[in-house]
N, C-alpha and C positions, 0 to 999 in steps of 0.2 A: 504494500500500500504506500510506502514512502517513495517508491520508484516513480509513481505516476506524477507527483508534483515536480520531481526533478526533470522528467522529460518535458513537461510543459515549460519549465523555466529555461531549459536548454533550447527549446524551439523558439521561445520568445526572444532570446538573445540575438538570434540571427536577423530578426526584424528591426532591431535598433541600429542606427548608424554608429559606426565606429568613430572614436575621437579623431583618428587621422583623416577620415573623409570629411568630418565637420570642419577641421582646420583647412583642408584643401578648398572646400566651398567658400569659407570666409575669405581666404586669400584671393580666390577667383572673383568674388563679389567686390573686393577692394579695387580690382583692376577695371571694373565696369565704369563707363562714363556716359554722360548724357550726350545726345546728338549735338555735334558742334554746329554753331550758327554760321552760315556762309553768306557773305554779301551777294547781292543780286549780280553785280558786275563780275565777281569771281565765278559765280555759277554759270553765267553766260560765256565766260572765257573757257571754262571746262567743257561746256557743250560744243563750242566751236572746235576745240582741240580734238574732241571725240569724233565729231563729224569729219574733220579733215583726216584723221588717222584711219577712219573707216573707208574713206574715198581713196586715199593714197596708199593704203595697206602698209602702214608702219606701226611699230610697237609703241605702247604707252604704259606708264605705271599709273594705276588708278587706286585711290584710297577711298574707302567708304565705311560708313557706320552701319553696324549690323545689330538690331535689337536682340537682347537676350532675356532680360527680366523687366517687364513693364517699360518704363522710359529710360532704362539703362541698357547699355550695350557695349560692344567692343569695336575697335577700329581695325579693319582688315585692309590688306593691300594685295595687288596682283599686277604682274607685268605680263603683257601679251598684246595680241592684235584684236582690234574691234571687228568682229565678224558679222554682227547684226545690230541694228538700232531699231528697236520696237517702239515707234512713236505712240502707238495706241496704249500700250501698257507702261510706257515711260521707263524703259529699261534697255540696257545694252548687254550684248553677249561678248564676253572676253574669252579668248582662247590662247593657250600656250602649249608647249610640248607635254605638260603634265596634267593640265586640267582645263575645264570649260566652266564658266561661271556667268549666270545672269545677275546683273547688278542694277538695282533700282536707281534711276537718275537723280531722284530727290534725296538720296542718301550719300551721294558722292561728295567728299570733302576736299579732295585734292586730285589733280591730274598733272603728270609730268611726261614730257616726251623725251 
């Protein structure tokens, strides 16, 4: 009869997060940021560079904000070629040797050629 509560206790321990994972989540949350505010003139310059790179088929480095938890997110970057500009969905498709990524245009925070 004493073994039954021990089994329940052992099984319930697996459902609780370990202290290491709590620490990792806390550190991850500390790195999250709000979406950067971009001036209209900068955003227009980014869109021009993206259109030009798509037309002329040259590589760009694009930096964008990706939401993770509510209004907090992380800043991501990718170097590659602009293969498609979806004006209706307001996103671009970036491609390089390793990956392909759809990036929302309203979340782009920097573009470099």
